[in-house]
N, C-alpha and C positions, 0 to 999 in steps of 0.2 A: 526461553519462552517461545511458544508457537501461537500464531494468530492467522486467521483467514482474513484477507483484505481484498475487497472488491474495488476495481478500478472502473470508473464511469467516464463516458464521453459526454460532452455538452452539459457539464455541471450537474451530474447525477441523474440523467434521464436514460441513457443507454449503457447497459452493462457491457464492458469491453472484455474484461478478463478477471479471473480470481487468482490471487497468489497465496501460497502458504508461506508465510514469512517466519523464520526462526531467528531470533536475536538472543545473543548470550546475556545472561543475567548473572552478574558477579558483584563483588564489592565496589568496583569502580563504575559500573554502568547498570542502571535499572531502567529498562526500556518502558516508555510510556506509549499510549495509543498513537500519538503523533509520530513517534519513531518508526512504527510499523507502516504507517501511511506514507511517510517519506521514502522508505525503502521500496515500497510497492511502486511509487511513482518513478523512482530511479530505475527499477527493473523494467517498467513499461517503456522507458526511453531506450534502454538497451535492446529490448525486443521490438522496437519501432511500432508501438501501438498507437501513437499519436503525439502531438506536441503538448508540452506542459500547460500551455494556456487553454487547452480544451479538455484536459483530463482532471479528475478529482478522485480521491481514494477515501474509503471508509472501512474501518475495522468492523468485522461482524462481532456483535456482542451477544453470543449465545449463552 
């Protein structure tokens, strides 16, 4: 499954980055919206976009 996830700074006020997150969907794992958001926050830490306490993520529901 593929989803666009926006990462915001200051709890949803300033858009920092948008990630295209692809998570495998098989018999053992069915990704939910929160799984995509967690992965985007993890990647934002790897990319040094900001600290976790100042970032939030939201899946685009197009």
